[in-house]
N, C-alpha and C positions, 0 to 999 in steps of 0.2 A: 753843465758838460760840451764843452766845445767840439765835435762832431763831423767830420765831414763826410759828409757821405759825396761818396764820387760815380754822378753820370754815367752808367755803358748799355753799350751795347751789344750781342753773343753775333755775332756770323758762324753756321752751321757751313763745315766743307769739306762736299762730301766727294773721296777719290772713285775710278782714277783722275788725275787730271790734266787734261791732252797737250800740252800747250798752246792748241788754237781758243780755247779756253777762257786763260787769260782778259783775254779784254772787256769779255764780260763780267766776268770778275767783277773785276777792276771797274765797271760801268758802276754795276747794280754798290758797291761795297761804295760809290761815289755820293750814289742817290743817298743809300740809307745815312752814310757819314750828315751829308745834308742836308736833310730831311731835322735828323736825329738833333746831331748837335752835341755830341756825349764825350767827354775827359778820356775814354778809356770803350776799345772796341780791343771787344775777344775774341778768340777767332778757338769757334773748335774745331780741332784737327781728327778725332779720333780715329778716321779712313782713310784722313788720306798718306800715301807711299814716300817713306822722305829720298827724296833724287834732286834733280838738281829743275825740276818745273817746278816747287813741289817748294822749295827757296825763290824760285823769281816769281813767280804770282804771293808767295808771302814780301816779299823786298818787294810792288807791289802796291800796297795793301797799305804797309806802312808809310810810304811814299803818299798817302791818299789819304790817311788818316794824317800824318804830322803837316798836311798841310791844311788842312778842318784844326787845326792843334788837337789834339787827341793823342794819344797813344799805341801799341798795339802790347796786349799780352794773346800768349798760346798758348790754348785747354786740353789737354788730353793728344799732346804729340809724344810719341814713341819718341823711346832716347837716340838712333839710330840719325830721327833730324834737328831734330836738335844740336847732336854733334856733327852734323853734315849747315847749320846753318853757323854754328861758331868756325867751323874747318876754311865756311865763309866770308868767317869776319860779320860778320849778324846782330852777333848779340845780347851785343850794346842796345841791337835797333828790334833786336825778336824777340823777346826775352817771354823766360815759362811763366805759368801762374808769379797769381798777384802773390804777396806771401802770404799767406797762412790757408791757399786754396789751394795747393796742391795734390789733383789727383794717384792716393797706389797707384806705381806702378806694376803691369804684376813684371815676374823677372827675368831674365833674358834667357836660355831654357841654351845649353850650351847642344852645337850640333854632333849627331848619334855619332857613330862611327861612318867609314863609309867603305863601303865593301860591300 
């Protein structure tokens, strides 16, 4: 059996993310990538809000990963964040969980009646 094992590292990103946090996050991620030399960077995003700052942060991490020759996958991101990533045209770069690892997401609840 010739199974290929992909070396990966996980990075947990906790929210809320502020624009001022991005440079430090990028620097720490670059250091991690250079020391570990993974093929895959898995970003754990369960507490990250679906906004432009989060997408900016993820795009910067994808750039750092690409420079190190690895790809990025997102774990635990809410559907709204995935939709925003697709809307911004980055879904080819910031892909969802690897096949077979996608976590079940709780169903989106409908808003209650106004009033």
